[in-house]
C-alpha positions in Angstrom: 135.0 91.8 82.9 132.3 89.5 81.7 129.2 89.9 83.9 127.0 86.8 84.5 123.4 86.7 85.8 122.8 85.3 89.2 121.1 82.0 88.3 118.5 82.5 91.1 117.3 85.8 89.5 114.2 85.6 87.3 112.9 88.2 84.9 109.2 88.7 84.3 107.2 91.0 82.1 104.2 92.3 83.9 101.8 94.6 82.0 104.5 95.4 79.5 107.2 96.3 82.1 110.2 94.1 82.8 111.1 93.2 86.4 114.0 91.3 87.9 113.1 89.2 90.9 115.6 88.1 93.5 114.2 86.4 96.6 111.5 88.7 97.9 112.7 91.8 96.0 111.7 93.1 92.6 113.5 95.6 90.4 111.8 97.5 87.6 113.9 97.9 84.4 113.5 100.7 81.9 114.0 99.9 78.2 117.8 100.6 78.3 118.3 98.5 81.4 116.3 95.7 79.9 118.5 95.8 76.8 121.6 95.6 79.0 120.1 92.7 81.0 119.4 90.8 77.8 123.0 91.2 76.8 124.4 89.9 80.1 125.3 86.4 79.1 128.7 85.6 80.5 130.3 86.1 77.1 129.9 89.9 76.5 132.2 92.1 78.5 131.0 95.4 80.0 132.8 97.2 77.2 131.0 95.0 74.6 127.6 95.9 76.2 128.5 99.6 76.3 129.2 99.5 72.6 126.0 97.7 71.9 124.0 100.2 73.9 125.7 103.1 72.2 125.0 101.6 68.8 121.3 100.8 69.5 120.6 104.2 71.0 122.9 106.3 68.8 125.0 107.6 71.6 128.7 108.2 72.0 130.1 105.3 74.2 132.3 107.8 76.1 129.1 109.7 77.1 127.3 106.7 78.5 130.2 104.6 79.9 130.1 106.0 83.5 126.3 105.6 83.8 126.4 102.1 82.6 129.3 101.1 84.9 127.3 102.5 87.8 124.3 100.4 86.7 126.5 97.3 86.6 127.8 98.1 90.1 124.2 98.5 91.3 123.3 95.1 89.8 126.3 93.6 91.6 125.4 95.2 94.9 121.9 93.8 94.7 123.4 90.3 93.9 121.7 90.2 90.5 125.0 89.6 88.7 128.6 88.5 89.4 131.9 88.7 87.5 
């Protein structure tokens, strides 16, 4: 699946922290989540992004796959992305 950002979601850096803003709700991203958000472009698949995260943070993709899939599901549940 190739996740795409909801076009109505904006991202803002406030005092060095990255937030996603959707309507009247804001979501704080940590550095890994920010990296994931930056790679959600409608072209990268979830698997592509898992590989990129694993490479950047020197992790085994198998060890982070479930956590990242849960993060994608959370983004979808909050209407921040779609497939």
